[in-house]
C-alpha positions in Angstrom: 33.3 117.3 2.6 32.6 120.7 4.1 34.7 122.3 6.8 33.9 125.6 8.6 36.7 128.1 9.0 37.2 128.9 12.7 38.3 132.4 11.9 35.6 133.8 9.6 32.9 131.0 9.8 33.0 130.5 6.0 32.0 127.0 4.8 34.7 125.5 2.6 34.4 122.4 0.4 37.4 120.1 0.3 37.9 116.7 -1.3 36.8 113.6 0.7 40.1 111.7 0.2 42.3 114.6 1.1 44.6 112.7 3.5 46.9 114.8 5.6 46.9 117.9 3.3 46.3 121.2 5.1 43.8 123.4 3.4 43.3 127.2 3.6 40.0 129.1 3.9 38.7 130.4 0.5 37.6 133.6 2.2 40.3 134.7 4.7 43.2 132.3 4.0 43.4 130.9 7.5 44.2 127.2 7.9 41.2 125.0 8.2 40.9 122.4 11.0 41.9 118.8 10.1 38.9 116.6 9.3 37.9 114.1 11.9 37.0 110.6 10.7 33.5 109.7 11.9 32.5 106.3 13.1 29.1 104.5 13.1 29.2 103.9 16.9 27.2 107.0 17.5 24.5 106.1 14.9 24.2 102.6 16.4 23.8 104.0 19.9 21.2 106.5 18.8 19.3 103.7 16.9 19.5 101.5 20.0 18.0 104.1 22.3 15.4 105.4 19.9 14.3 101.9 18.9 14.0 100.7 22.5 12.1 103.8 23.5 9.6 103.6 20.6 9.2 99.8 21.0 8.6 100.1 24.8 6.0 102.8 24.2 4.1 100.7 21.7 4.7 97.1 22.8 6.1 97.0 26.3 9.3 95.0 27.2 9.1 92.7 24.2 8.6 95.7 21.9 11.6 97.4 23.5 13.9 94.4 22.6 12.6 94.2 19.1 12.8 98.0 18.6 16.4 98.1 20.0 17.5 95.4 17.5 15.8 97.1 14.6 17.2 100.5 15.7 20.8 99.2 15.7 20.3 97.7 12.2 19.0 101.1 10.9 21.8 103.0 12.8 24.5 100.8 11.3 23.3 101.6 7.8 23.1 105.4 8.5 25.4 107.4 6.2 26.7 110.8 7.2 28.6 113.4 5.1 31.7 114.4 6.9 
């Protein structure tokens, strides 16, 4: 996982399973912010909206429903780093 130092803007690489360990910046020595656990709720919402918009543009109301379902399925499978 990569974290950016709030003091010098240096990108620091830390282990993914760090737990509650506090890390220091490699460049300036300032403490890095604690990593925030991400959830897939945002990806699902973006998939829902994007799929519905694309489906509505192509197939009307029925296309919007089908696009929304497919968009949620794609958003649920989205993987993010960090």
